[in-house]
C-alpha positions in Angstrom: -50.0 64.1 102.9 -47.3 65.0 100.0 -47.9 63.0 97.0 -46.1 59.6 95.7 -44.3 61.6 92.6 -43.3 64.5 95.3 -41.8 61.8 97.4 -39.6 60.0 94.6 -38.2 63.2 93.6 -37.2 63.6 97.4 -36.1 60.3 98.1 -34.0 58.8 95.1 -31.3 55.6 96.1 -28.6 57.6 95.0 -29.3 60.5 97.5 -29.9 58.1 100.2 -26.7 56.5 99.9 -24.8 59.6 99.6 -26.4 60.7 102.6 -25.4 57.7 104.3 -21.8 58.1 103.6 -21.8 61.6 104.9 -24.1 60.7 108.4 -23.2 57.2 109.6 -25.3 57.8 112.5 -28.4 58.7 110.3 -31.3 56.5 111.1 -34.4 56.8 109.1 -37.6 56.3 110.8 -39.1 53.1 109.9 -43.0 54.2 109.6 -42.2 57.3 107.6 -43.0 55.3 104.6 -46.3 53.2 103.6 -45.8 49.5 103.0 -46.5 49.8 99.1 -43.4 52.1 99.2 -41.3 49.8 100.4 -41.8 46.8 98.2 -41.1 48.5 95.4 -37.3 48.5 95.0 -37.0 44.6 95.3 -39.6 44.3 92.5 -37.5 46.2 90.2 -33.7 44.5 91.4 -35.6 41.4 90.6 -36.6 42.1 87.5 -33.3 43.3 86.4 -31.3 39.9 87.7 -34.2 37.7 85.6 -33.0 40.3 82.3 -29.5 39.5 83.1 -30.4 35.8 83.8 -31.9 35.5 80.4 -29.3 37.7 78.5 -26.8 35.2 79.7 -28.4 32.3 78.8 -29.1 33.7 75.1 -25.2 34.3 75.1 -24.9 30.8 76.0 -26.9 29.7 73.4 -25.8 31.4 70.7 -21.9 30.5 71.3 -22.4 26.8 72.0 -23.4 26.4 68.3 -20.6 27.5 67.0 -19.2 30.5 64.8 -22.0 31.2 62.0 -21.0 30.3 58.4 -22.0 33.8 57.5 -19.5 35.2 60.1 -16.8 33.0 59.3 -17.3 34.0 55.5 -17.1 38.1 56.3 -14.1 37.4 58.6 -12.2 35.4 55.8 -8.7 36.6 54.9 -9.0 39.1 51.9 -6.5 38.6 49.1 -5.3 42.0 48.2 -3.3 42.3 44.5 -1.2 44.9 44.3 -1.7 47.3 41.2 0.2 46.8 37.9 3.1 49.2 37.8 3.6 50.6 34.1 7.9 50.3 33.5 7.5 52.3 30.8 9.4 49.5 29.0 8.3 48.2 25.8 5.9 45.0 26.2 8.1 41.7 24.3 6.4 40.8 20.9 5.1 37.3 21.1 6.0 35.9 17.7 2.9 34.0 15.7 3.2 30.2 15.6 4.6 29.3 11.9 2.1 28.0 9.2 2.5 24.3 8.5 3.4 23.6 4.8 0.9 23.3 2.2 1.8 19.9 0.7 -0.1 18.6 -2.4 0.4 15.7 -4.6 -1.0 15.8 -8.1 -2.1 12.1 -9.3 -3.1 11.8 -12.8 -1.8 9.3 -16.6 -0.2 10.7 -19.2 -2.6 11.5 -21.7 -1.6 10.5 -25.6 0.5 13.6 -26.7 2.0 15.0 -23.9 5.4 15.7 -22.9 8.0 16.4 -20.7 6.9 20.2 -21.4 3.2 19.7 -21.1 3.8 17.7 -17.7 6.4 20.0 -16.3 6.0 23.2 -17.9 4.4 25.1 -14.7 7.2 24.1 -12.7 10.5 24.6 -14.9 11.6 27.1 -17.8 12.2 26.3 -21.5 16.2 26.3 -20.6 15.5 24.1 -17.5 13.5 21.3 -19.4 16.1 21.6 -22.4 18.7 20.7 -20.1 16.4 17.7 -18.2 15.9 16.4 -21.8 20.1 16.5 -22.4 20.5 14.5 -18.6 17.8 12.0 -19.5 19.5 10.5 -22.4 21.7 8.5 -19.8 19.3 7.9 -17.1 15.5 7.5 -18.9 14.9 9.2 -22.4 11.9 11.2 -21.8 11.2 10.2 -25.4 10.6 6.6 -23.6 7.4 8.1 -21.7 4.4 6.8 -22.7 0.7 7.5 -22.5 -1.1 5.7 -19.5 1.7 5.5 -17.4 0.5 7.0 -14.3 2.9 10.0 -12.2 2.5 12.1 -9.5 3.4 15.8 -8.5 4.7 17.0 -5.3 4.8 20.4 -4.2 5.4 22.5 -1.5 3.4 25.5 -0.8 3.2 25.7 -4.6 7.2 25.0 -5.0 7.5 22.0 -7.1 9.6 19.1 -5.5 9.1 15.7 -7.0 8.2 14.0 -10.0 7.5 11.0 -9.8 7.0 8.7 -13.5 6.2 4.9 -13.3 8.0 3.7 -16.0 6.8 0.0 -15.2 5.3 -2.2 -12.6 9.1 -2.5 -11.1 10.9 0.6 -11.6 10.2 4.5 -11.5 12.1 8.0 -12.6 12.4 10.5 -10.3 13.1 13.9 -10.8 13.6 16.4 -7.6 14.6 19.8 -6.4 16.8 20.3 -3.4 17.8 24.0 -2.8 19.3 25.1 -6.1 20.0 21.2 -7.4 18.0 19.0 -9.6 18.1 15.6 -9.0 17.3 12.5 -11.7 17.5 9.1 -10.8 15.3 5.5 -11.4 14.6 3.7 -8.1 12.6 0.2 -7.8 9.3 0.7 -6.5 8.7 -0.3 -3.0 5.6 -3.0 -2.6 4.4 -4.8 0.5 5.1 -8.2 -0.3 2.7 -11.3 0.6 3.3 -15.1 0.0 0.4 -16.8 -0.7 -0.9 -20.3 -2.4 -3.4 -20.4 -5.4 -4.3 -23.8 -7.1 -7.0 -24.4 -9.4 -8.4 -27.2 -11.8 -8.5 -26.6 -15.5 -12.2 -27.1 -17.1 -11.9 -25.0 -20.1 -8.5 -23.4 -20.6 -5.9 -22.2 -18.2 -7.3 -18.6 -18.7 -10.7 -19.6 -17.3 -9.3 -21.4 -14.5 -7.9 -18.6 -13.2 -10.5 -16.5 -13.5 -12.9 -19.1 -11.9 -10.5 -18.6 -8.7 -10.3 -14.6 -8.4 -6.8 -13.8 -10.0 -6.2 -12.1 -12.8 -5.2 -12.9 -16.6 -1.2 -11.7 -15.7 -1.0 -14.5 -13.4 -2.2 -16.9 -16.2 0.5 -15.7 -18.5 3.2 -15.8 -15.7 2.6 -19.5 -14.8 2.2 -20.3 -19.0 5.3 -19.0 -19.6 7.1 -21.2 -16.7 5.8 -24.5 -18.4 6.0 -22.7 -21.8 8.9 -25.5 -22.7 7.1 -28.3 -21.5 3.4 -28.0 -21.8 1.9 -26.0 -25.3 -1.3 -24.4 -23.2 -3.3 -24.5 -26.7 -2.8 -28.4 -27.3 -2.3 -30.0 -24.4 -4.5 -28.8 -21.9 -7.2 -31.3 -20.7 -10.2 -31.4 -18.5 -9.4 -32.2 -14.7 -5.6 -30.8 -14.9 -4.4 -28.9 -12.1 -2.1 -26.2 -10.7 -0.6 -24.7 -7.9 1.8 -21.6 -7.1 3.4 -20.0 -4.7 3.1 -16.2 -6.0 4.0 -13.0 -4.0 1.2 -10.7 -4.1 2.2 -7.0 -3.9 0.2 -4.5 -2.0 0.8 -0.6 -2.6 -0.9 1.6 0.4 -2.8 -1.0 1.1 -4.5 -1.9 -2.4 -3.8 -4.7 -4.5 -1.0 -3.9 -7.1 -0.2 -7.2 -9.0 2.3 -9.9 -8.9 5.6 -10.6 -7.7 7.8 -13.5 -8.4 6.4 -16.9 -8.8 8.4 -18.9 -6.5 7.4 -22.2 -7.2 4.7 -23.8 -9.1 3.6 -27.6 -9.8 1.5 -28.5 -13.0 -0.4 -31.9 -13.5 -1.1 -32.4 -17.0 -2.3 -35.7 -18.4 -1.1 -37.1 -15.0 2.6 -36.2 -15.6 3.5 -33.6 -12.7 5.8 -30.8 -13.8 7.7 -29.0 -11.0 9.6 -25.4 -11.1 11.6 -23.3 -8.5 12.6 -20.5 -9.0 16.6 -20.4 -8.2 19.4 -17.6 -8.4 22.4 -19.8 -9.1 25.4 -18.2 -8.0 26.1 -14.6 -10.2 23.6 -15.6 -12.8 20.1 -14.3 -13.4 17.7 -16.1 -11.6 16.1 -19.2 -13.6 13.4 -21.8 -12.7 14.6 -25.8 -12.1 12.8 -28.6 -11.5 13.3 -31.0 -8.3 16.5 -32.3 -9.6 17.9 -29.3 -10.5 17.8 -29.3 -14.2 16.9 -26.3 -16.0 13.0 -26.2 -17.3 13.8 -23.4 -20.6 14.5 -25.8 -23.5 16.4 -23.9 -26.4 12.8 -23.6 -28.5 9.0 -22.7 -26.6 6.2 -24.9 -27.2 4.3 -22.4 -29.0 5.0 -18.6 -30.0 1.3 -17.7 -28.5 0.3 -17.9 -24.8 -3.4 -18.3 -25.3 -4.9 -19.5 -28.7 -6.3 -22.2 -30.7 -4.9 -24.1 -33.6 -6.8 -24.1 -36.8 -4.4 -25.9 -39.2 -1.7 -28.4 -38.3 1.6 -29.4 -40.2 0.9 -31.3 -43.1 2.3 -31.8 -46.2 -1.1 -31.8 -48.1 -3.8 -29.1 -47.3 -6.2 -27.5 -49.8 -5.7 -24.3 -49.6 -8.8 -22.2 -48.9 -8.1 -19.1 -50.9 -6.0 -20.8 -53.9 -8.5 -23.6 -53.8 -5.4 -25.9 -54.5 -3.6 -28.7 -52.9 -0.1 -28.1 -51.5 1.9 -28.9 -48.7 1.5 -26.7 -45.8 5.0 -27.1 -43.5 3.4 -25.0 -40.6 1.3 -24.5 -37.8 -1.7 -21.9 -37.7 -2.8 -20.3 -34.6 -6.2 -18.8 -34.6 -6.3 -15.9 -32.5 -7.9 -12.2 -31.9 -6.5 -9.1 -34.0 -3.1 -7.8 -31.9 -2.2 -11.0 -29.9 1.2 -10.7 -29.1 3.6 -12.9 -31.1 6.4 -14.3 -28.8 10.4 -15.7 -30.6 10.4 -19.4 -29.5 13.9 -19.0 -29.1 17.0 -16.5 -28.9 18.3 -15.0 -32.4 18.9 -12.6 -34.8 16.3 -11.7 -37.5 17.8 -12.2 -40.8 14.4 -11.1 -42.5 12.0 -8.6 -42.1 9.0 -7.0 -44.4 6.1 -7.9 -46.8 5.3 -10.1 -49.4 1.7 -10.5 -51.4 1.4 -14.1 -49.9 3.1 -14.2 -46.1 1.9 -10.9 -45.7 3.8 -8.8 -42.7 6.5 -11.8 -41.6 9.6 -11.4 -39.8 12.3 -15.1 -39.8 14.9 -15.0 -37.0 17.9 -17.3 -37.4 18.7 -19.4 -34.3 21.7 -21.5 -33.0 22.4 -25.0 -34.9 21.3 -24.5 -38.1 17.6 -23.9 -36.8 15.0 -20.8 -38.4 11.5 -20.1 -37.7 9.4 -17.5 -39.8 6.1 -15.7 -38.4 4.1 -14.7 -40.6 0.8 -12.7 -41.8 1.1 -10.2 -38.6 -0.7 -7.4 -38.2 2.4 -5.5 -37.2 5.6 -5.5 -36.2 7.1 -4.5 -32.3 8.8 -1.3 -32.2 12.4 -1.3 -32.8 12.0 -4.7 -35.1 14.9 -4.7 -37.6 17.1 -6.9 -40.0 20.2 -7.8 -37.6 18.6 -7.1 -34.2 19.0 -9.3 -31.4 16.2 -11.3 -30.1 15.9 -12.9 -26.7 13.6 -16.1 -26.1 9.9 -14.9 -25.6 10.5 -11.4 -27.0 7.2 -10.2 -28.5 8.3 -9.6 -32.1 4.6 -8.5 -33.6 1.0 -9.0 -33.2 -1.7 -11.3 -34.7 -3.0 -10.4 -38.3 -4.3 -11.1 -41.5 -2.1 -9.6 -44.1 -1.6 -11.4 -47.2 -3.2 -14.4 -48.3 -4.9 -14.9 -45.5 -9.2 -16.1 -44.3 -8.8 -14.2 -40.8 -6.5 -13.4 -38.3 -4.1 -16.1 -37.7 -0.3 -16.5 -37.2 1.4 -19.0 -39.4 4.2 -20.5 -37.7 7.2 -22.5 -39.5 10.3 -24.3 -38.2 13.1 -25.2 -40.5 16.4 -26.9 -39.5 19.3 -26.2 -42.3 16.6 -25.1 -44.8 14.6 -28.1 -44.3 10.4 -27.5 -42.7 10.6 -29.6 -39.2 7.4 -30.1 -37.2 8.4 -28.2 -33.9 6.5 -30.4 -31.8 8.6 -33.1 -33.0 11.5 -31.1 -32.4 14.0 -32.5 -29.5 16.0 -29.7 -27.9 18.3 -30.0 -25.1 17.8 -28.0 -21.6 19.6 -25.0 -20.7 22.7 -25.0 -18.1 21.4 -26.9 -15.0 22.3 -25.8 -11.1 25.9 -26.2 -10.7 27.3 -29.0 -8.7 28.4 -26.2 -6.2 25.0 -24.8 -5.3 23.1 -28.1 -6.0 22.7 -29.0 -1.9 21.5 -25.4 -1.6 19.0 -25.7 -4.0 17.8 -28.8 -3.1 17.3 -27.7 0.7 15.5 -24.8 -1.1 13.2 -26.7 -3.7 11.9 -29.0 -0.7 10.6 -27.0 1.2 8.6 -25.1 -1.5 7.1 -28.2 -3.1 6.5 -30.0 0.1 3.6 -26.7 0.6 2.1 -28.6 -2.7 1.7 -31.9 -0.7 -0.2 -30.5 2.9 -3.7 -30.8 3.4 -5.5 -27.4 3.4 -5.0 -26.9 7.5 -1.4 -27.1 7.1 -0.9 -24.4 4.5 -1.1 -21.2 6.2 1.8 -22.6 8.4 3.6 -23.6 5.3 3.3 -20.6 3.9 4.7 -18.5 6.7 7.8 -20.7 6.6 8.6 -21.2 2.6 10.1 -18.2 2.1 13.3 -19.1 4.2 13.8 -22.1 2.1 12.5 -24.6 5.6 11.5 -27.7 4.5 8.1 -27.5 6.3 5.9 -30.8 5.7 7.8 -31.7 9.6 6.8 -28.3 10.9 3.0 -28.3 9.7 1.9 -31.7 11.3 
């Protein structure tokens, strides 16, 4: 009986199909094969069907989950960058950003002995400074530059731009260079100004009262100058006297820079109320007037010194401490610290100036209506004092000293009428010109608004100060 392997080689399914196609009447014997041989082809076909079904099931499960992110990433479009082609042309040159100019400001005080050449010698040639010096005579002579005054030098990239010298608290000299031109001019100093109400009570002196409320001596002197024709701040003050003032306070670069104008003031001395309101009558200079429009300025000040004490009064019989003799003393002695400024009590002309053994350094001033005043024992004279010089009322003429026959620093002040000694405190002099009738109504409207602030309670003062600048009566609005 042939073996199983031989039969498999002899009867392959492909051969059987081919042979059946050639011989349609071929009928294989039914008993040529064993039962086991006939069942094998069925098992093989069954396995193939199961495998195909398994592959189909796997494919269905795979595609039903959606595309794999990995496959999507792999199949995403790829950006293709074209290669840079060198055209052979030169690349455009991008200029660098311009450097910011370096600005510098030097601030300092004029030192003793410094001249304009020392201040500006690094920026101007000697010839240029010589030309500036000649031009300054018509603007502000460089010889008037004082030690201790502030100045600034502004430069840009090391090149001179501007020199600013503060002449005083109101004006400044400016030297500037633009291109090839150098300019020189005087300009006002610009401040931020706030109006405030200042008030105080006298306990010992005006100076001490001002210090106690946090203000400076500058304010005390300005307030004393306003009422100097009516109140002697040496003799007349009493404990309990009060003062109020609407004053401009200046600020520069956010810092306090002194005081501006006192717009209105009130002083209660010995229960008597004095008022003063600043007003410009027409084209004249601003002056102070009382609530009725009368000028508070008189022909003579009550005293030639702002703050001192009287050491000896007007008398026709006094024992002289040096000569040890009794003699008339038709004068008033003001004891004060050496160097205290002395002011002329009225406008006039210097008739005599010099030195004598008894009077020391002295000045005699001739006034209108036959009056003369003398100022003795001075330490020295103010700059520019000479015979024939015209003086304004309140102008400083010298400084307290102890020259001549004097036991200590003081001012001996004398007044004469047509050559006869008179007591300065008993002289009645007329007031200066009052507000004109043309402007009197305008003045009273302004005065009422400002003076009403002094009568307001504390809670209303802030509102009132905000409106007083326009001269609006604030009493009703503040209520």
